[in-house]
Every structure is written in C-alpha cells, then in structure tokens.
DOSETI-542397 format. One record per atom (N, C-alpha, C, O): residue number from 0; atom name; x, y, z. Coordinates in steps of 0.2 Angstrom, whole numbers. Example, Ala and Ser with C-alpha at 12.3 -4.5 7.8 and 13.67 -1.06 7.14 Angstrom:
<node 0,"N",<66,-28,39>>
<node 0,"CA",<62,-22,39>>
<node 0,"C",<66,-16,39>>
<node 0,"O",<71,-17,42>>
<node 1,"N",<64,-11,35>>
<node 1,"CA",<68,-5,36>>
<node 1,"C",<64,0,39>>
<node 1,"O",<67,6,40>>
END
This chain:
<node 0,"N",<778,1019,408>>
<node 0,"CA",<775,1013,406>>
<node 0,"C",<770,1011,411>>
<node 0,"O",<770,1011,417>>
<node 1,"N",<764,1008,408>>
<node 1,"CA",<759,1005,412>>
<node 1,"C",<760,998,414>>
<node 1,"O",<762,994,410>>
<node 2,"N",<760,997,420>>
<node 2,"CA",<760,990,423>>
<node 2,"C",<754,988,425>>
<node 2,"O",<750,991,429>>
<node 3,"N",<752,982,423>>
<node 3,"CA",<745,979,426>>
<node 3,"C",<746,973,430>>
<node 3,"O",<750,969,429>>
<node 4,"N",<743,974,436>>
<node 4,"CA",<743,968,441>>
<node 4,"C",<736,966,442>>
<node 4,"O",<731,970,442>>
<node 5,"N",<735,959,442>>
<node 5,"CA",<728,956,443>>
<node 5,"C",<728,952,449>>
<node 5,"O",<733,948,450>>
<node 6,"N",<722,952,453>>
<node 6,"CA",<721,948,458>>
<node 6,"C",<715,944,457>>
<node 6,"O",<710,948,456>>
<node 7,"N",<715,938,458>>
<node 7,"CA",<708,934,457>>
<node 7,"C",<707,930,464>>
<node 7,"O",<711,927,466>>
<node 8,"N",<701,931,466>>
<node 8,"CA",<699,927,472>>
<node 8,"C",<693,922,469>>
<node 8,"O",<688,924,466>>
<node 9,"N",<694,916,471>>
<node 9,"CA",<690,910,469>>
<node 9,"C",<685,908,474>>
<node 9,"O",<688,907,480>>
<node 10,"N",<679,908,473>>
<node 10,"CA",<674,906,479>>
<node 10,"C",<670,901,476>>
<node 10,"O",<668,901,470>>
<node 11,"N",<668,896,480>>
<node 11,"CA",<664,890,479>>
<node 11,"C",<667,884,477>>
<node 11,"O",<672,882,480>>
<node 12,"N",<665,880,472>>
<node 12,"CA",<667,874,470>>
<node 12,"C",<675,874,468>>
<node 12,"O",<677,879,465>>
<node 13,"N",<679,869,470>>
<node 13,"CA",<686,869,468>>
<node 13,"C",<686,868,460>>
<node 13,"O",<682,864,458>>
<node 14,"N",<690,872,457>>
<node 14,"CA",<691,871,450>>
<node 14,"C",<698,872,448>>
<node 14,"O",<702,873,452>>
<node 15,"N",<700,870,442>>
<node 15,"CA",<707,870,439>>
<node 15,"C",<708,877,436>>
<node 15,"O",<704,879,432>>
<node 16,"N",<714,880,438>>
<node 16,"CA",<716,886,434>>
<node 16,"C",<722,883,430>>
<node 16,"O",<727,880,432>>
<node 17,"N",<721,884,423>>
<node 17,"CA",<726,882,418>>
<node 17,"C",<730,887,415>>
<node 17,"O",<727,892,413>>
<node 18,"N",<737,887,415>>
<node 18,"CA",<741,891,412>>
<node 18,"C",<744,888,406>>
<node 18,"O",<747,882,407>>
<node 19,"N",<744,891,400>>
<node 19,"CA",<747,889,394>>
<node 19,"C",<752,894,392>>
<node 19,"O",<751,900,392>>
<node 20,"N",<758,891,391>>
<node 20,"CA",<764,896,388>>
<node 20,"C",<762,898,381>>
<node 20,"O",<760,895,377>>
<node 21,"N",<763,905,380>>
<node 21,"CA",<761,908,374>>
<node 21,"C",<766,906,369>>
<node 21,"O",<764,906,363>>
<node 22,"N",<772,905,370>>
<node 22,"CA",<777,903,366>>
<node 22,"C",<777,896,363>>
<node 22,"O",<779,894,358>>
<node 23,"N",<775,892,368>>
<node 23,"CA",<774,885,367>>
<node 23,"C",<768,882,370>>
<node 23,"O",<769,880,376>>
<node 24,"N",<762,881,367>>
<node 24,"CA",<756,879,370>>
<node 24,"C",<756,872,373>>
<node 24,"O",<752,870,376>>
<node 25,"N",<761,868,371>>
<node 25,"CA",<762,862,374>>
<node 25,"C",<764,862,381>>
<node 25,"O",<764,857,385>>
<node 26,"N",<767,868,383>>
<node 26,"CA",<769,869,390>>
<node 26,"C",<763,871,394>>
<node 26,"O",<761,877,392>>
<node 27,"N",<760,868,399>>
<node 27,"CA",<755,870,403>>
<node 27,"C",<755,868,410>>
<node 27,"O",<758,863,411>>
<node 28,"N",<753,872,414>>
<node 28,"CA",<753,870,422>>
<node 28,"C",<746,871,424>>
<node 28,"O",<742,876,423>>
<node 29,"N",<743,866,428>>
<node 29,"CA",<737,866,431>>
<node 29,"C",<737,867,439>>
<node 29,"O",<742,864,442>>
<node 30,"N",<733,871,442>>
<node 30,"CA",<733,872,449>>
<node 30,"C",<725,872,451>>
<node 30,"O",<721,874,448>>
<node 31,"N",<724,868,457>>
<node 31,"CA",<718,868,459>>
<node 31,"C",<716,874,464>>
<node 31,"O",<721,876,467>>
<node 32,"N",<710,877,463>>
<node 32,"CA",<708,883,466>>
<node 32,"C",<702,881,471>>
<node 32,"O",<697,881,469>>
<node 33,"N",<704,879,477>>
<node 33,"CA",<698,878,482>>
<node 33,"C",<695,885,484>>
<node 33,"O",<698,890,482>>
<node 34,"N",<689,885,487>>
<node 34,"CA",<686,891,488>>
<node 34,"C",<690,895,493>>
<node 34,"O",<693,893,498>>
<node 35,"N",<691,902,492>>
<node 35,"CA",<695,906,496>>
<node 35,"C",<702,907,493>>
<node 35,"O",<706,911,496>>
<node 36,"N",<704,904,487>>
<node 36,"CA",<710,904,484>>
<node 36,"C",<711,911,482>>
<node 36,"O",<706,915,479>>
<node 37,"N",<717,914,482>>
<node 37,"CA",<719,920,479>>
<node 37,"C",<725,919,474>>
<node 37,"O",<730,916,476>>
<node 38,"N",<724,922,468>>
<node 38,"CA",<729,921,463>>
<node 38,"C",<732,929,462>>
<node 38,"O",<728,933,460>>
<node 39,"N",<738,930,462>>
<node 39,"CA",<741,936,460>>
<node 39,"C",<745,935,454>>
<node 39,"O",<750,931,454>>
<node 40,"N",<743,939,449>>
<node 40,"CA",<747,939,443>>
<node 40,"C",<750,946,441>>
<node 40,"O",<747,951,440>>
<node 41,"N",<756,946,440>>
<node 41,"CA",<760,952,437>>
<node 41,"C",<759,952,430>>
<node 41,"O",<757,948,426>>
<node 42,"N",<761,958,427>>
<node 42,"CA",<761,959,420>>
<node 42,"C",<765,954,416>>
<node 42,"O",<763,952,411>>
<node 43,"N",<771,952,419>>
<node 43,"CA",<775,947,416>>
<node 43,"C",<772,941,415>>
<node 43,"O",<773,937,410>>
<node 44,"N",<768,938,420>>
<node 44,"CA",<765,932,420>>
<node 44,"C",<760,933,414>>
<node 44,"O",<759,928,410>>
<node 45,"N",<756,938,413>>
<node 45,"CA",<751,939,408>>
<node 45,"C",<754,940,401>>
<node 45,"O",<750,938,396>>
<node 46,"N",<760,942,401>>
<node 46,"CA",<763,942,394>>
<node 46,"C",<765,935,392>>
<node 46,"O",<765,934,386>>
<node 47,"N",<767,931,396>>
<node 47,"CA",<770,925,394>>
<node 47,"C",<765,919,395>>
<node 47,"O",<767,913,392>>
<node 48,"N",<760,919,398>>
<node 48,"CA",<755,914,399>>
<node 48,"C",<748,916,398>>
<node 48,"O",<746,921,400>>
<node 49,"N",<744,911,395>>
<node 49,"CA",<737,912,394>>
<node 49,"C",<734,908,400>>
<node 49,"O",<737,903,403>>
<node 50,"N",<729,911,403>>
<node 50,"CA",<726,908,409>>
<node 50,"C",<718,907,408>>
<node 50,"O",<715,911,405>>
<node 51,"N",<715,901,410>>
<node 51,"CA",<708,899,409>>
<node 51,"C",<706,895,415>>
<node 51,"O",<710,891,418>>
<node 52,"N",<700,895,416>>
<node 52,"CA",<696,890,420>>
<node 52,"C",<693,885,415>>
<node 52,"O",<687,887,413>>
<node 53,"N",<695,879,414>>
<node 53,"CA",<692,874,409>>
<node 53,"C",<685,873,412>>
<node 53,"O",<684,872,418>>
<node 54,"N",<680,872,407>>
<node 54,"CA",<673,870,410>>
<node 54,"C",<674,863,413>>
<node 54,"O",<678,859,411>>
<node 55,"N",<669,862,417>>
<node 55,"CA",<669,855,421>>
<node 55,"C",<661,854,423>>
<node 55,"O",<658,859,424>>
<node 56,"N",<659,848,423>>
<node 56,"CA",<653,846,424>>
<node 56,"C",<652,846,432>>
<node 56,"O",<655,841,435>>
<node 57,"N",<648,850,435>>
<node 57,"CA",<647,850,442>>
<node 57,"C",<641,853,444>>
<node 57,"O",<639,858,440>>
<node 58,"N",<638,852,449>>
<node 58,"CA",<632,855,451>>
<node 58,"C",<633,861,456>>
<node 58,"O",<628,865,458>>
<node 59,"N",<639,861,458>>
<node 59,"CA",<641,866,463>>
<node 59,"C",<643,873,459>>
<node 59,"O",<646,872,454>>
<node 60,"N",<641,878,462>>
<node 60,"CA",<643,885,459>>
<node 60,"C",<650,887,460>>
<node 60,"O",<653,885,465>>
<node 61,"N",<652,892,456>>
<node 61,"CA",<659,895,457>>
<node 61,"C",<658,902,455>>
<node 61,"O",<655,904,450>>
<node 62,"N",<662,906,459>>
<node 62,"CA",<662,914,458>>
<node 62,"C",<669,916,458>>
<node 62,"O",<673,914,462>>
<node 63,"N",<671,920,453>>
<node 63,"CA",<678,923,453>>
<node 63,"C",<677,930,453>>
<node 63,"O",<674,934,449>>
<node 64,"N",<681,933,458>>
<node 64,"CA",<681,941,459>>
<node 64,"C",<688,943,456>>
<node 64,"O",<693,940,458>>
<node 65,"N",<688,947,451>>
<node 65,"CA",<695,949,448>>
<node 65,"C",<696,957,450>>
<node 65,"O",<691,961,449>>
<node 66,"N",<702,958,452>>
<node 66,"CA",<703,965,454>>
<node 66,"C",<710,967,450>>
<node 66,"O",<714,963,449>>
<node 67,"N",<710,973,446>>
<node 67,"CA",<715,975,442>>
<node 67,"C",<718,982,444>>
<node 67,"O",<714,986,446>>
<node 68,"N",<724,982,444>>
<node 68,"CA",<727,989,446>>
<node 68,"C",<732,991,441>>
<node 68,"O",<737,987,439>>
<node 69,"N",<731,996,438>>
<node 69,"CA",<736,999,433>>
<node 69,"C",<740,1004,436>>
<node 69,"O",<738,1009,439>>
<node 70,"N",<747,1003,436>>
<node 70,"CA",<751,1008,439>>
<node 70,"C",<755,1012,434>>
<node 70,"O",<759,1016,435>>
END
C-alpha cells in the first residue's frame, strides 16, 4: 500500500489554512500560518479533510513550499 505524507512550509504574509471535513463540509477548522510555519499532513488527514488557503486581499506576498513523500 502506498502511503503519502505531505509537508508544507509557509513563507511571507500570515494566511489562514482551512480544513473542511469531507463527510460534513459544515465542519471546518481554520489555522493561522505565520511565516516559517510547517504543516505535516498524513494520508489519513488528506483522506478525511480538504485543505485550502482562502484568497485574501493583501499587498504582502506569500509562498508555499510543498514536499511529498510516497512510502
């Protein structure tokens, strides 16, 4: 079985990372990602939750580096 692990590093302007439950999209959790934040997501998280960075009006830039490892 292939297991996927993702790591996201957020750089620049603080943004919101939003998780929505796939079984019930009324369930959501928001987390602020200041510059330098690291998010580690297992395959289980990715199976149960959608994740997104909602658009926001800001003049400051943001960059996201994503690393994936398949085991």
